[in-house]
Structures are given as structure tokens and as C-alpha cells.
C-alpha positions in Angstrom: 0.2 7.8 10.9 4.0 7.5 10.8 5.9 6.4 7.7 7.3 2.9 7.5 10.1 4.0 5.2 13.5 3.3 6.9 16.0 6.1 7.3 18.6 6.8 4.6 22.3 7.4 5.4 25.2 8.9 3.5 28.3 6.8 3.3 30.1 9.2 5.6 27.4 8.7 8.2 27.7 4.9 8.1 31.5 5.2 8.4 31.1 7.2 11.6 29.6 4.2 13.3 32.9 2.3 13.6 33.2 1.4 17.2 32.1 -1.5 19.5 29.5 0.8 21.0 28.0 1.7 17.7 28.9 -0.7 14.9 27.3 -0.3 11.4 28.1 -2.3 8.3 26.6 -2.4 4.9 25.8 -4.9 2.1 25.3 -3.0 -1.0 22.8 -0.2 -0.2 21.5 -1.9 3.0 22.7 -0.6 6.4 22.8 -2.9 9.4 23.4 -2.1 13.1 25.3 -5.2 14.4 26.3 -3.7 17.7 24.3 -6.1 19.7 25.5 -9.1 17.7 29.2 -8.5 18.3 29.3 -10.7 21.5 27.4 -13.5 19.7 29.5 -13.7 16.6 31.1 -17.2 16.4 34.4 -15.8 15.2 34.5 -13.1 17.9 33.3 -9.5 17.8 36.6 -8.0 16.8 36.4 -9.5 13.3 33.2 -7.5 12.7 34.7 -4.3 14.4 37.5 -4.5 11.9 34.9 -3.8 9.2 32.8 -1.3 11.2 31.5 1.4 8.9 32.5 -0.6 5.8 30.8 -2.9 3.3 30.8 -6.6 4.0 29.5 -7.9 0.6 32.9 -9.2 -0.6 34.2 -10.6 2.7 30.9 -12.5 3.3 31.3 -14.3 -0.1 35.1 -14.9 0.3 35.6 -18.6 0.4 39.1 -18.3 1.7 38.0 -16.3 4.7 34.6 -18.1 5.3 31.6 -18.5 3.1 28.6 -17.4 5.2 25.4 -19.4 5.1 21.9 -18.2 4.3 21.2 -18.1 8.1 23.9 -15.5 8.5 22.1 -13.2 6.0 18.8 -13.8 7.9 20.5 -12.7 11.1 21.7 -9.5 9.3 18.2 -8.8 8.0 17.0 -8.6 11.6 19.5 -5.7 12.1 18.5 -3.7 9.1 18.2 0.0 10.1 18.3 1.9 6.8 19.8 2.4 3.3 22.8 4.2 1.8 22.0 7.1 -0.4 25.0 8.1 -2.6 26.3 11.6 -1.9 25.5 12.8 -5.3 21.9 11.5 -5.1 21.3 12.9 -1.6 22.4 16.4 -2.8 20.4 16.5 -6.0 17.4 18.7 -5.5 16.8 17.2 -2.1 14.9 14.3 -3.6 17.3 11.4 -3.3 17.8 10.9 -7.0 20.6 12.1 -9.3 19.8 13.7 -12.7 20.8 10.6 -14.6 19.5 7.9 -12.3 15.9 7.6 -10.9 15.4 7.3 -7.2 14.6 3.7 -6.3 12.4 3.4 -3.2 14.4 1.4 -0.6 11.3 -0.6 0.7 9.6 -1.6 -2.5 12.6 -1.5 -4.8 10.5 0.4 -7.4 11.0 3.6 -9.3 8.1 3.9 -11.7 4.6 2.7 -12.2 5.8 0.2 -14.8 7.5 -1.7 -12.0 4.1 -2.6 -10.6 3.5 -4.8 -13.7 6.8 -6.7 -13.7 6.2 -10.4 -13.1 7.3 -11.6 -9.6 9.5 -14.7 -9.5 7.4 -16.8 -7.0 10.3 -19.0 -5.9 12.8 -16.3 -5.3 10.3 -14.0 -3.7 9.3 -16.6 -1.2 12.9 -17.7 -0.5 13.9 -14.2 0.1 11.0 -12.9 2.2 9.5 -16.0 3.8 6.0 -14.5 3.4 3.5 -15.8 0.9 4.1 -18.3 -1.9 2.2 -16.9 -4.9 1.9 -20.3 -6.5 -0.3 -21.5 -3.6 -3.6 -20.3 -2.1 -2.9 -17.2 0.0 -5.6 -17.5 2.7 -4.3 -20.8 4.3 -0.8 -19.3 4.3 -2.0 -16.3 6.3 -4.0 -18.5 8.6 -1.1 -20.8 9.5 1.8 -18.4 9.0 2.0 -17.0 12.5 3.2 -13.7 11.1 3.7 -10.7 13.4 1.8 -7.6 12.5 5.1 -5.7 11.9 6.4 -8.3 9.5 3.0 -8.6 7.7 2.6 -4.8 7.2 6.2 -4.6 5.9 5.6 -7.4 3.4 2.0 -6.6 2.3 3.1 -3.1 1.2 5.9 -4.5 -1.0 3.9 -4.9 -4.3 4.1 -8.1 -6.2 2.7 -9.0 -9.6 1.1 -12.4 -10.6 2.5 -13.7 -13.8 0.5 -13.1 -16.9 -1.7 -10.5 -15.2 -3.9 -13.2 -13.7 -5.2 -13.5 -10.2 -3.2 -15.3 -7.5 -5.2 -18.1 -5.8 -6.8 -16.8 -2.6 -8.8 -19.8 -1.3 -8.0 -22.4 -3.9 -11.5 -24.0 -3.6 -15.2 -23.3 -4.4 -14.9 -19.9 -2.7 -12.4 -18.6 -5.2 -15.0 -17.2 -7.7 -16.6 -15.2 -4.9 -13.3 -13.4 -4.2 -13.2 -11.9 -7.7 -15.3 -9.0 -9.1 -15.0 -7.7 -12.7 -15.1 -3.9 -13.0 -18.3 -3.9 -15.1 -20.3 -5.4 -12.3 -20.2 -2.1 -10.5 -22.1 0.1 -13.1 -24.3 -2.8 -14.2 -25.4 -3.6 -10.7 -25.5 -0.3 -8.9 -26.3 2.4 -11.5 -29.9 1.2 -12.1 -30.5 1.0 -8.3 -29.1 4.5 -7.9 -31.1 5.9 -10.8 -34.3 4.4 -9.3 -33.6 5.8 -5.9 -32.8 9.2 -7.4 -36.1 9.1 -9.3 -38.1 8.4 -6.1 -36.3 11.2 -4.3 -37.1 13.6 -7.1 -40.8 13.0 -6.7 -40.7 14.7 -3.3 -39.5 18.1 -4.6 -41.5 20.7 -6.4 -38.3 22.6 -7.3 -35.8 20.4 -9.3 -33.0 22.7 -8.2 -33.5 21.8 -4.5 -33.4 18.1 -5.4 -30.2 18.7 -7.4 -28.6 20.6 -4.5 -29.2 17.7 -2.1 -28.0 15.2 -4.6 -24.8 17.2 -5.3 -24.3 17.5 -1.5 -24.3 13.8 -1.3 -21.8 13.5 -4.1 -19.5 16.0 -2.3 -19.9 14.2 1.0 -18.9 10.9 -0.7 -15.5 12.5 -1.6 -14.8 13.0 2.1 -16.2 9.5 3.0 -13.9 8.0 0.3 -10.9 9.7 1.9 -11.9 8.7 5.4 -12.6 5.1 4.5 -9.3 4.7 2.7 -7.2 6.4 5.4 -8.9 5.2 8.6 -10.4 1.9 7.7 -8.5 0.4 4.7 -5.2 1.6 6.2 -5.9 0.9 9.8 -2.4 -0.5 9.9 -1.0 0.8 13.2 -4.2 -0.2 15.1 -4.4 -3.8 13.9 -4.6 -6.5 16.5 -1.3 -8.4 16.4 -2.9 -11.7 15.6 -4.0 -13.7 12.6 -7.6 -12.5 12.8 -6.6 -8.9 12.5 -4.1 -9.6 9.8 -6.5 -11.7 7.7 -9.3 -9.0 8.0 -6.8 -6.4 6.9 -5.6 -8.5 4.0 -9.1 -9.3 2.7 -10.3 -5.7 3.1 -7.5 -3.9 1.4 -4.1 -5.6 2.0 -4.5 -8.0 -1.0 -4.9 -4.9 -3.2 -1.6 -3.5 -2.0 0.1 -6.8 -2.2 -1.1 -7.4 -5.8 -2.2 -3.9 -7.0 -2.6 -4.8 -10.6 -5.0 -7.7 -10.1 -7.9 -6.8 -12.2 -10.4 -8.9 -10.4 -9.6 -7.9 -6.8 -9.6 -4.1 -7.4 -13.2 -2.9 -7.3 -15.4 -3.6 -4.2 -17.3 -6.9 -4.1 -21.1 -6.4 -3.9 -21.4 -8.1 -0.5 -18.7 -5.8 1.0 -20.5 -2.8 -0.6 -23.8 -3.7 1.0 -22.1 -4.1 4.4 -20.5 -0.7 4.2 -23.4 1.1 2.5 -26.2 0.0 4.8 -25.0 2.1 7.8 -24.8 5.2 5.6 -28.4 4.7 4.5 -29.5 4.9 8.2 -27.0 7.8 8.9 -28.4 9.9 6.0 -32.0 9.3 7.1 -31.0 10.2 10.7 -29.2 13.4 9.8 -32.0 14.5 7.3 -34.9 13.0 9.3 -37.0 16.0 8.6 -37.4 15.0 4.9 -37.2 11.4 3.6 -36.8 12.6 0.0 -33.9 14.9 0.9 -32.2 12.1 2.8 -32.6 9.7 -0.2 -31.3 12.4 -2.6 -28.2 12.9 -0.5 -27.7 9.1 -0.2 -28.1 8.5 -4.0 -25.7 11.3 -4.8 -23.2 9.6 -2.5 -23.8 6.2 -4.1 -23.1 7.8 -7.5 -19.9 9.2 -6.1 -19.0 5.7 -5.0 -19.6 4.3 -8.5 -17.4 7.0 -9.9 -14.7 6.1 -7.3 -14.7 2.4 -8.1 -14.6 3.0 -11.9 -11.9 5.7 -11.5 -9.9 3.4 -9.3 -10.0 0.6 -11.9 -9.1 2.9 -14.8 -6.2 4.4 -12.9 -4.7 1.0 -12.6 -5.5 -0.4 -16.1 -6.4 2.3 -18.6 -4.6 5.2 -20.4 -6.6 8.3 -19.7 -6.7 12.0 -20.7 -4.0 14.3 -19.4 -5.8 15.3 -16.1 -6.4 11.6 -15.3 -2.8 10.7 -16.2 -1.6 13.0 -13.3 -4.2 11.4 -11.0 -3.0 7.9 -12.1 0.6 8.8 -11.4 -0.4 10.1 -8.0 -2.4 7.1 -7.0 0.2 4.5 -8.2 2.8 6.3 -6.3 0.6 5.6 -3.2 1.3 1.9 -4.0 5.0 1.9 -4.7 6.3 4.9 -2.8 4.3 6.0 0.3 1.3 3.9 1.2 0.7 6.0 4.3 0.1 9.2 2.2 -2.0 9.9 -0.9 -5.4 8.5 0.3 -7.4 10.4 -2.3 -8.3 8.3 -5.3 -10.7 10.5 -7.3 -9.3 13.7 -6.0 -6.2 15.0 -4.1 -8.4 17.8 -2.5 -8.8 16.1 1.0 -5.1 15.1 1.0 -4.2 18.7 0.7 -6.7 19.8 3.4 -5.6 17.2 5.9 -1.8 17.3 5.1 -1.5 13.8 3.7 -0.6 14.8 0.1 2.0 12.6 -1.4 5.0 14.5 -2.6 7.3 11.9 -4.2 10.1 14.5 -4.9 10.8 14.4 -1.1 12.6 11.4 0.4 11.5 10.5 3.9 14.4 10.0 6.3 12.5 9.4 9.5 
């Protein structure tokens, strides 16, 4: 799946686009291709061409020349094509960051995992992006928002943080409690069920080692299922229908987690969603291992235990300080949120990312 990170340009590259046939301008680090707007500019295209390849920030605010309205900036936003990378930063180790200044991701505006927990200014965020107002229920805004898929995907992968670490209102009515799941529900609800299923499966084996082999096989299979679900279902971004139904389904399934990644109550899988996803796997296991009900059940229970470990790990990666090995895994997963959401799909392990070439390597800046 292609990256949604916009290209980066050196200042020299921007300055080379200085003609009527290719006219780039900048505001700060943002690069805009205004070639098609030249003929529509109220003051005439030549006024823009005079600044081709240059920065417009000062002239746009110059009251003597002409103070530009907010609408002018919105028109420019439609022409955004990339970001300026300082020459020193672009050359430093090939990673887009100088030795004394961390690389700030151009899409999310974030540089470290701590940025995920910085409170979002609701008013300014809504005024700037025209997406969702965090002070109001989110579901009705998605229903009536008429957002395009492209705009929605760009915004939902720009992490926000609800003030005080609380949960943003989703429905704003009696359905609200049903949208939240505390982390402890997962082990309390599913561990006893999984233990009982494992006990039943164990009864069908004379050799405990054979039972253990099937159970561990299920645990291993889960790691691949985890990767597949995260990559091909939760991040079904490019294949979403471009309508509100597809957008809302994506948001409820996984989008809300990327929009508000530090929300403690919308991080683990709600029991109802788990049942919907787990039921087909029960039948699949008993189809593949139809020759032995006990073997199929052992494989399934091993997989369910893997899921429990996944949801617990996922929660702890976001909200707990863990031993050294887990700290590296935490860093890796949170970079999936604020750097490259279309890479790094492994949560409990990076193994399958390495196998399938989707390993997240934050030291490299994507340019295309």
C-alpha cells in the first residue's frame, strides 16, 4: 500500500520552479504548486510569478500590499504538494534530521511518542482542519460531514489527544458506554473461556506433548492473523468506498484509534467485535483440522490466548513503562501512529513485518 507522506523538497528544488509553466511557492515549510491558479488570481498571475520559487509568508501578511483572507489560505491548502527540508537536515545521515534538531514528520507534525499525549486545542484544530470538533459527538459529524475518502484518511491519521486523557464523545447518548472497553475486561472475560476450552481439548490427547504442539501452533498462527487483520482489514484504507458508510465503518473499526491513539477506553477490542471476528475462525479451525475435534479446539484456544496477549500488549505499549525489550516494541508501535501508519503492522512482534517487507524504519524519510 503506498505511503501517504507528501514529498520533501530542498530549497534549491523549490526555487527551480519559478516560471509560469511550473510555479511553486512556500509558506514556512509547506510547498504549494500554484501553476493552475495563476490565471484565477484576482490581482493577476504575474504578481505570483514574481514570487515563484520564494516564500510568501511575509507578503501575505503585509497590510500595505494586501492582507489575505482565510479563504486565500484555504485555496493554497488545496495546492499543497510537499514540504521543504533544510539542506543540512536532508544531508544528515539520509534521515531528514540534523544532529541538533529532531526530524518532525510533515504530515503529523510530531517527532516523538510524547507528542501523542499533548492536549489538542479543540477550537484551533477544528478551525484549521475543518474535520471533527472534539468537543462534540464524533459519530454525527462523520454522518453529516460529507467528507471525501481522501480527506478523511489524511485527517484520521493525524493523531489528536483529548484533554485530560479522557475519551472524546462518540455518540453522546445512551450508546456511549457501549463504545468503551477497559483493558481488564479482556483477561477477565476471555481467559476463563480459553482455559476451559484448552481443558476440553486436552482430554482428547493421550500424549500431553501432542496437545501442546497443537496449542502452540495456534499461538503461532495467531501472530500471522494479527498481522493480516491489522494490515488488510484495519488498514483497508485504499479500498474503502468513497462514501460515509465506508468511512464510518473504518472509523469505528480502527480509525478512531489512529485519530485518538491514547484513548484508554477505545484501545482494546470490544467483546461484541471480538465475537464477530472470532466466530469465523472457530469454524475455519474445525474445517482445517476436521479429522480431530480436539486438535482443532487446541489450535483455536492457542490462537485465542495469542489474541489476549495481543490486546494486553497493545494496551501496555500505549500506557505502561515496560522492560527494555518492550520499550523497543513500544517505540516501534507508536512510530506506526505518528510516523508511518502504512508500515509497522506487527504489534506483539516485528517478525511478519520483516518477512513481508513492511518493517517501519523511521531513520529513512519517504520522499515519494
